[in-house]
C-alpha positions as a printed NumPy array, in Angstrom:
array([[  0.   ,   0.   ,   0.   ],
       [  1.426,   3.382,  -0.986],
       [  2.195,   5.957,   1.718],
       [ -0.261,   8.629,   0.436],
       [ -3.041,   6.068,   0.298],
       [ -2.231,   4.833,   3.809],
       [ -2.362,   8.392,   5.107],
       [ -5.684,   9.026,   3.351],
       [ -7.179,   5.898,   4.909],
       [ -5.904,   6.916,   8.339],
       [ -7.39 ,  10.395,   8.051],
       [-10.701,   8.984,   6.837],
       [-10.799,   6.502,   9.723],
       [-10.087,   9.289,  12.203],
       [-12.869,  11.419,  10.77 ],
       [-15.398,   8.594,  10.939],
       [-14.479,   7.706,  14.527],
       [-14.551,  11.247,  15.861],
       [-17.691,  12.295,  14.008],
       [-19.391,   9.193,  15.375],
       [-18.364,  10.063,  18.927],
       [-19.375,  13.716,  18.63 ],
       [-22.671,  12.962,  16.919],
       [-23.495,  10.273,  19.446],
       [-23.091,  12.672,  22.352],
       [-24.81 ,  15.561,  20.591],
       [-21.778,  17.727,  19.93 ],
       [-22.535,  17.867,  16.218],
       [-25.917,  18.454,  14.673],
       [-25.804,  16.753,  11.271],
       [-29.534,  16.62 ,  10.663],
       [-31.073,  18.513,   7.74 ],
       [-33.208,  21.531,   8.622],
       [-36.674,  20.586,   9.795],
       [-39.628,  21.259,   7.513],
       [-42.94 ,  22.909,   8.386],
       [-41.389,  25.067,  11.068],
       [-43.019,  28.354,  12.114],
       [-42.136,  31.29 ,   9.93 ],
       [-39.428,  33.589,  11.249],
       [-37.922,  36.8  ,   9.992],
       [-34.932,  35.857,   7.82 ],
       [-31.493,  37.205,   8.614],
       [-29.903,  39.617,   6.123],
       [-28.473,  37.742,   3.144],
       [-24.703,  37.322,   3.008],
       [-22.616,  36.128,   0.103],
       [-19.578,  33.881,   0.406],
       [-19.679,  33.744,   4.191],
       [-16.74 ,  31.796,   5.62 ],
       [-14.808,  31.556,   8.854],
       [-13.006,  34.767,   7.965],
       [-15.984,  36.984,   8.695],
       [-17.437,  35.182,  11.684],
       [-17.06 ,  36.901,  15.026],
       [-16.987,  33.627,  16.946],
       [-16.533,  30.121,  15.567],
       [-15.693,  26.998,  17.538],
       [-13.301,  24.549,  15.914],
       [-11.977,  21.204,  17.099],
       [ -8.713,  19.606,  15.964],
       [ -8.23 ,  15.846,  15.76 ],
       [ -5.069,  13.731,  15.931],
       [ -4.728,   9.96 ,  16.066],
       [ -2.124,   7.305,  16.862],
       [ -2.127,   3.526,  16.79 ],
       [ -1.086,   3.399,  20.458],
       [  0.293,   5.642,  23.169],
       [  1.339,   6.258,  26.747],
       [  0.375,   8.709,  29.49 ],
       [  3.042,   8.685,  32.186],
       [  3.636,  10.944,  35.217],
       [  6.27 ,  13.676,  34.95 ],
       [  7.373,  16.472,  37.291],
       [  5.135,  18.864,  39.258],
       [  1.901,  16.967,  38.617],
       [  2.344,  16.986,  34.838],
       [  2.193,  14.006,  32.496],
       [  3.844,  13.13 ,  29.203],
       [  1.39 ,  12.114,  26.499],
       [  2.985,  10.153,  23.648],
       [  1.297,   9.007,  20.431],
       [  2.984,   6.364,  18.264],
       [  2.41 ,   5.729,  14.556],
       [  0.672,   9.093,  14.556],
       [ -1.198,  10.184,  11.445],
       [  0.952,  12.992,   9.954],
       [ -2.024,  15.313,   9.561],
       [ -4.297,  17.189,  11.96 ],
       [ -7.956,  17.182,  10.964],
       [-10.075,  20.248,  11.788],
       [-13.832,  20.708,  11.8  ],
       [-16.39 ,  23.299,  12.869],
       [-20.133,  22.894,  13.285],
       [-22.809,  25.374,  12.268],
       [-22.879,  28.029,  10.985],
       [-19.497,  27.719,   9.248],
       [-19.284,  23.936,   8.725],
       [-15.635,  24.118,   7.759],
       [-13.472,  20.978,   7.578],
       [-10.116,  19.841,   6.248],
       [ -6.69 ,  18.662,   7.301],
       [ -3.247,  20.226,   7.555],
       [  0.246,  18.682,   7.852],
       [  1.18 ,  18.015,  11.46 ],
       [  4.208,  20.323,  11.476],
       [  2.165,  23.199,  10.04 ],
       [ -0.528,  22.766,  12.684],
       [  1.93 ,  22.584,  15.566],
       [  3.843,  25.623,  14.288],
       [  0.76 ,  27.853,  13.875],
       [ -1.406,  26.852,  16.854],
       [ -1.09 ,  28.576,  20.238],
       [  0.63 ,  26.467,  22.888],
       [  1.653,  29.124,  25.413],
       [  1.724,  28.031,  29.074],
       [ -0.272,  31.143,  30.048],
       [ -3.319,  29.804,  28.173],
       [ -2.73 ,  26.197,  27.068],
       [ -5.36 ,  24.549,  24.868],
       [ -7.759,  22.056,  26.37 ],
       [ -7.949,  18.585,  24.866],
       [ -9.709,  15.259,  25.275],
       [ -7.765,  11.994,  25.137],
       [-10.122,   9.303,  23.854],
       [ -9.157,   5.615,  23.935],
       [-11.874,   3.734,  22.003],
       [-10.873,   0.242,  23.192],
       [-10.487,   1.068,  26.891],
       [-13.005,   0.413,  29.654],
       [-15.717,   3.052,  30.024],
       [-14.356,   4.278,  33.344],
       [-10.927,   5.067,  31.789],
       [-11.504,   5.861,  28.123],
       [-11.819,   9.688,  28.184],
       [ -9.675,  12.259,  29.968],
       [ -9.731,  16.068,  29.695],
       [ -6.32 ,  17.728,  29.878],
       [ -4.366,  20.818,  28.864],
       [ -1.513,  20.457,  26.376],
       [  1.798,  22.304,  25.99 ],
       [  5.218,  21.757,  24.421],
       [  4.322,  19.614,  21.392],
       [  7.217,  17.686,  19.848],
       [  6.687,  15.858,  16.561],
       [  9.305,  13.436,  15.22 ],
       [  8.078,  12.53 ,  11.724],
       [ 10.75 ,   9.909,  11.016],
       [  9.59 ,   8.01 ,  14.125],
       [  5.888,   8.843,  13.576],
       [  5.8  ,  10.012,  17.196],
       [  4.112,  13.003,  18.831],
       [  4.527,  14.036,  22.464],
       [  2.928,  16.691,  24.668],
       [  3.288,  17.896,  28.222],
       [ -0.17 ,  17.383,  29.719],
       [ -1.969,  18.364,  32.901],
       [ -5.266,  16.851,  34.002],
       [ -8.099,  19.391,  33.997],
       [ -9.946,  19.796,  37.268],
       [-12.741,  21.802,  35.635],
       [-13.515,  22.406,  31.968],
       [-15.077,  25.761,  31.033],
       [-14.676,  25.813,  27.234],
       [-17.06 ,  25.218,  24.344],
       [-15.605,  22.763,  21.864],
       [-15.326,  19.858,  24.31 ],
       [-18.361,  20.644,  26.464],
       [-20.241,  17.568,  25.258],
       [-17.344,  15.346,  26.313],
       [-17.37 ,  16.74 ,  29.849],
       [-19.949,  14.189,  31.143],
       [-17.721,  11.379,  29.83 ],
       [-14.583,  12.611,  31.596],
       [-12.897,   9.937,  33.73 ],
       [-10.638,  10.34 ,  36.78 ],
       [ -7.676,   8.748,  34.983],
       [ -6.579,   6.64 ,  32.024],
       [ -4.09 ,   3.799,  31.776],
       [ -0.377,   4.491,  31.416],
       [ -0.261,   2.478,  28.203],
       [ -3.051,   1.967,  25.689],
       [ -3.884,   1.073,  22.112],
       [ -5.61 ,   3.196,  19.479],
       [ -5.965,   6.783,  20.688],
       [ -7.594,   9.97 ,  19.44 ],
       [ -6.773,  13.443,  20.758],
       [ -9.384,  16.176,  20.253],
       [ -8.012,  19.674,  20.819],
       [-10.258,  22.593,  21.705],
       [-10.831,  25.681,  19.604],
       [ -8.436,  28.562,  18.958],
       [ -8.163,  30.897,  21.96 ],
       [ -9.355,  34.477,  22.088],
       [ -6.689,  37.098,  21.404],
       [ -6.119,  40.489,  23.01 ],
       [ -5.103,  43.545,  20.981],
       [ -3.893,  46.874,  22.324],
       [ -5.742,  49.944,  21.023],
       [ -4.171,  53.326,  20.257],
       [ -4.723,  56.293,  17.955],
       [ -2.469,  57.891,  15.363],
       [ -1.316,  60.642,  17.749],
       [  0.057,  58.026,  20.093],
       [  1.893,  56.019,  17.435],
       [  2.428,  52.334,  16.844],
       [  5.907,  52.266,  18.425],
       [  4.588,  53.738,  21.659],
       [  1.745,  51.265,  21.602],
       [  3.861,  48.193,  20.953],
       [  6.767,  48.867,  23.301],
       [  5.451,  51.217,  25.986],
       [  1.701,  50.553,  26.036],
       [  1.002,  54.256,  25.631],
       [ -2.475,  53.959,  24.247],
       [ -6.037,  53.318,  25.252],
       [ -6.184,  49.718,  26.474],
       [ -6.896,  46.117,  25.543],
       [ -9.789,  44.495,  23.699],
       [-10.502,  40.794,  23.343],
       [-11.715,  39.162,  20.119],
       [-12.374,  35.617,  18.961],
       [-10.071,  33.769,  16.592],
       [-10.764,  31.157,  13.919],
       [ -8.667,  28.531,  12.204],
       [ -7.413,  29.908,   8.906],
       [ -5.855,  26.785,   7.443],
       [ -2.192,  27.553,   6.673],
       [ -2.125,  30.722,   8.79 ],
       [ -3.306,  29.049,  11.982],
       [ -5.334,  30.882,  14.622],
       [ -6.224,  34.346,  13.333],
       [ -8.923,  36.915,  14.226],
       [-12.205,  35.769,  12.714],
       [-12.977,  39.308,  11.597],
       [-10.239,  41.96 ,  11.509],
       [-12.795,  44.777,  11.451],
       [-14.064,  43.601,  14.818],
       [-10.817,  44.778,  16.441],
       [-11.125,  48.527,  15.656],
       [-14.879,  48.277,  16.217],
       [-14.267,  46.914,  19.709],
       [-11.578,  49.562,  20.332],
       [-13.877,  52.412,  19.345],
       [-16.752,  50.985,  21.369],
       [-14.727,  50.39 ,  24.531],
       [-12.596,  53.554,  24.333],
       [-14.635,  56.459,  22.91 ],
       [-11.797,  58.916,  23.596],
       [ -9.632,  56.914,  21.228],
       [-11.971,  57.647,  18.331],
       [-10.503,  60.963,  17.169],
       [ -9.425,  62.446,  13.841],
       [ -5.747,  62.958,  13.031],
       [ -5.286,  65.563,  10.294],
       [ -7.792,  63.812,   8.055],
       [ -5.474,  60.803,   7.81 ],
       [ -7.505,  58.423,   9.926],
       [-10.161,  58.415,  12.556],
       [-10.88 ,  55.994,  15.291],
       [ -8.659,  53.475,  16.996],
       [ -5.802,  51.519,  15.538],
       [ -4.375,  48.396,  17.094],
       [ -1.035,  46.715,  17.63 ],
       [ -0.148,  43.472,  15.912],
       [  0.359,  40.742,  16.655],
       [ -2.18 ,  40.147,  19.367],
       [ -1.549,  37.914,  22.354],
       [ -3.605,  34.889,  23.48 ],
       [ -6.134,  35.821,  26.134]])
């Protein structure tokens, strides 16, 4: 069997397994719209709507290995290791965007946000394990992918309480622990984090904003998965809109060059 075909089969198997799990617990609504529903006022028509103009879209990211380990490390952390890992990360969002695809593992790991100040939540799912040890919610940091060994490792910490969106339907299935060694494993990573941007106006200047925080203040906006670019603001216009709304004094004219707030880039995970 050729390598591309093997990879395609692995990705397809991962998709089927995860969609089955999510649909079974109600995380995905795949039913067609109901007929004979009461009439409602339609929303304004939009053309070509994608993730790029949504203000908030929840994505999940899926990785799979043929087997793995979850062993204690220092300071209450664990090391999660996936062997024979599929070299792609699959991503999917539910309504209203319904976006799906896959990206090479290195590209995903390089463009996702793994900072220890706001590590992504994830669910480790072991399909062949006992029900009391087949699902565990964790946070993930420090991903290391070794393609020649088909191995992926993370630093993991068990979540005491999950407050996110993308994995909320897996929360009732969360177990106290999983085995140190297991067979087939799927990791479902939660959505891109919110980002914070610092607002300023043209009289204050971008340099002052970026290095000295001489501006108006911070705003927080949602981010979406933008394929090869990774986690990016879902709607760039939302950033100055939020700046102007939160800081009215920032919305001033500067010699007819611009009006309203500007913002520093890049933003930082919130």
